[in-house]
C-alpha positions in Angstrom: 142.3 65.7 43.2 140.0 65.4 46.2 140.0 65.6 50.0 138.1 63.1 52.0 136.5 64.5 55.1 135.4 62.0 57.8 132.2 62.7 59.8 131.5 60.9 63.1 128.7 62.3 65.2 126.7 61.0 68.1 123.7 62.5 70.0 121.5 61.5 72.8 118.3 63.3 73.9 114.9 62.7 75.4 111.6 64.0 74.2 108.0 64.1 75.6 106.4 62.2 72.7 105.5 58.5 72.9 108.0 56.1 71.5 105.5 54.8 68.8 105.0 58.4 67.5 108.8 59.0 67.4 109.4 55.7 65.6 106.6 56.6 63.1 108.3 59.8 62.2 111.9 58.6 62.2 111.2 55.3 60.2 109.3 57.2 57.5 112.4 58.6 55.6 110.6 61.4 53.7 108.8 62.6 56.9 112.1 62.4 58.9 114.1 64.2 56.2 111.5 67.0 55.9 112.9 68.2 59.3 116.5 68.2 58.0 117.7 71.7 56.8 119.1 72.4 53.4 117.9 69.3 51.6 117.4 70.3 48.0 116.0 67.0 46.8 115.2 63.5 48.3 114.7 60.7 45.7 113.1 57.4 46.5 115.2 54.9 44.5 113.1 51.9 45.7 113.9 49.0 48.0 114.5 51.4 51.0 117.2 53.4 49.2 117.0 57.2 49.2 119.2 59.6 47.4 119.9 62.9 49.2 120.9 66.0 47.3 121.9 68.9 49.7 121.9 72.5 48.8 125.2 73.9 47.6 127.2 75.6 50.3 130.1 78.1 49.8 130.6 81.0 47.4 129.8 81.3 43.7 133.5 80.4 42.9 134.0 77.6 45.4 131.0 75.6 46.4 130.3 72.0 47.5 127.1 70.0 47.0 126.9 66.8 49.0 125.0 64.0 47.2 124.7 60.4 48.5 122.4 57.5 48.8 121.6 55.3 51.8 119.6 52.1 52.3 117.2 52.3 55.3 116.0 49.4 57.4 113.5 49.9 60.3 112.8 47.4 63.1 109.9 48.5 65.2 110.4 45.7 67.8 114.0 46.8 68.5 113.1 50.5 68.1 115.8 51.0 65.5 116.2 52.7 62.1 119.5 52.0 60.4 121.0 53.2 57.2 124.0 52.1 55.2 125.8 53.8 52.4 125.1 52.9 48.8 128.4 52.9 46.8 128.6 54.7 43.5 126.1 57.5 44.2 127.3 61.0 44.6 130.3 62.3 46.5 129.7 60.9 50.0 129.1 57.7 51.9 126.8 58.1 54.9 125.6 55.5 57.4 124.1 55.6 60.9 121.1 54.9 62.9 118.4 55.9 65.4 117.8 54.0 68.6 114.4 54.8 70.2 113.7 53.7 73.8 110.4 54.0 75.6 110.8 55.3 79.1 107.7 53.6 80.5 105.4 55.9 78.5 106.7 59.0 80.3 109.2 60.0 77.7 111.3 58.6 74.8 115.1 58.4 74.8 116.6 58.9 71.3 120.1 58.1 70.2 121.5 59.1 66.9 124.8 58.0 65.3 126.1 59.2 62.0 129.3 58.1 60.3 130.4 59.0 56.8 132.9 60.6 54.5 132.5 63.4 52.0 134.8 63.8 49.0 135.5 67.5 48.4 137.0 68.3 44.9 139.9 70.4 46.2 143.7 70.0 46.3 145.1 68.1 49.3 146.9 71.2 50.6 143.4 72.6 51.4 142.5 69.8 53.8 143.6 71.6 57.0 141.4 74.5 56.0 138.4 72.7 54.4 138.0 69.6 56.7 137.0 71.7 59.8 134.6 73.8 57.7 132.9 70.7 56.2 132.7 69.0 59.5 131.3 72.1 61.2 128.7 72.6 58.5 127.5 69.0 58.7 127.3 69.3 62.5 125.3 72.5 62.3 122.8 70.9 59.9 122.4 67.9 62.3 122.1 70.2 65.3 119.2 72.0 63.5 117.7 68.7 62.4 117.6 67.5 66.1 116.2 70.9 67.2 113.4 70.6 64.6 112.6 67.0 65.7 112.6 68.0 69.4 110.1 70.7 68.5 108.0 68.2 66.5 108.0 65.8 69.5 106.8 68.4 72.0 110.1 69.4 73.5 112.9 67.9 75.5 112.4 66.3 78.9 
């Protein structure tokens, strides 16, 4: 028995770094992921596919480890980095993308969208309790990721 928790996040922020520098970091998956908290292991599976293994969260008796793979495609001309879920790997499906916009060399606007679902191996009755916890944990990790990137890019505008 498992609970499916849906994740749907969107962020917009602006940093002082040049768009080319922002794109260089965000399009290089290992470099980008190095700023994401609680990643236990990132595996390059080839052909733009990366497998994420997050640290376990919870207690010794009840814990969840999120594992998934996504295929990344970067387009420098459009200023985009997109990822799509790879089926059959782990307990989650995660997709999304970055949109990087140069504000005439003065700053760079960044948009992040993440959509996904995480399978949690718990009885359906637990959904009302577990879903908000999983969503909240995921959101906290992404908030910290963005804070780390903002710091890397010299601060927000």
